[in-house]
C-alpha distance (Angstrom), angle and dihedral (degrees) to the residues before:
residue distance angle dihedral
M1 . . .
R2 3.76 . .
V3 3.78 127.6 .
K4 3.80 129.6 -140.6
K5 3.78 121.1 -171.5
F6 3.80 129.7 -176.0
K7 3.80 144.8 149.4
V8 3.80 120.6 -113.0
V9 3.82 113.5 -112.1
S10 3.82 99.1 -177.6
N11 3.79 133.6 32.3
G12 3.80 118.3 -108.1
C13 3.77 145.4 104.6
L14 3.78 118.3 -46.1
E15 3.82 95.6 -115.6
S16 3.79 94.2 52.9
V17 3.82 94.3 44.8
I18 3.82 91.7 52.8
G19 3.82 91.2 42.9
E20 3.80 92.8 52.3
K21 3.80 93.9 47.0
Y22 3.83 95.3 43.9
P23 3.82 109.8 27.4
F24 3.83 91.8 175.9
L25 3.82 88.7 72.8
T26 3.79 112.1 86.7
F27 3.79 123.8 -142.0
N28 3.81 89.4 -108.0
A29 3.82 91.7 51.7
I30 3.80 90.7 52.4
Q31 3.80 91.0 48.4
K32 3.81 90.2 50.5
M33 3.81 91.3 51.6
L34 3.81 89.5 51.6
R35 3.82 92.7 48.4
K36 3.80 90.5 50.7
K37 3.84 90.7 45.6
D38 3.80 91.1 -121.2
V39 3.82 92.1 141.7
K40 3.80 125.8 85.0
I41 3.79 127.7 -170.4
N42 3.80 113.1 -165.6
N43 3.84 90.0 -16.4
K44 3.83 94.2 -52.6
R45 3.79 120.2 113.4
Q46 3.80 116.7 -120.0
S47 3.78 125.6 -153.4
K48 3.80 98.6 177.3
N49 3.76 140.6 36.3
C50 3.81 114.5 -82.3
E51 3.78 141.1 163.4
V52 3.80 117.9 -84.2
S53 3.79 127.7 -162.8
V54 3.78 134.6 -146.6
G55 3.79 110.2 -76.9
D56 3.81 96.5 26.1
E57 3.79 113.5 135.0
I58 3.81 116.0 -130.9
V59 3.80 121.9 -164.3
F60 3.78 121.3 -179.2
Y61 3.77 134.7 176.6
Y62 3.79 123.4 -146.0
N63 3.79 139.1 172.6
D64 3.79 124.1 -101.7
D65 3.82 92.4 -112.3
L66 3.83 89.1 73.1
M67 3.80 88.6 55.9
L68 3.83 89.7 74.2
Y69 3.79 89.9 68.1
E70 3.81 91.3 50.6
I71 3.82 90.9 56.6
I72 3.83 92.0 51.0
F73 3.80 93.7 52.1
């Protein structure tokens, strides 16, 4: 498992903020992370899409197989 951590720079829904910051993650991959509760906002696990604000800290965990897409982009 790998970890990515970042601060939100623009308001929006969680899926779109992660998608904009890390375009190698597909919509389905983000949904899977949410289902498995592999996403934290301000140290609280999230299991569904929600609104995030500027300054929120997002931490998510993902498998190494998604790393292949990061190398391509």
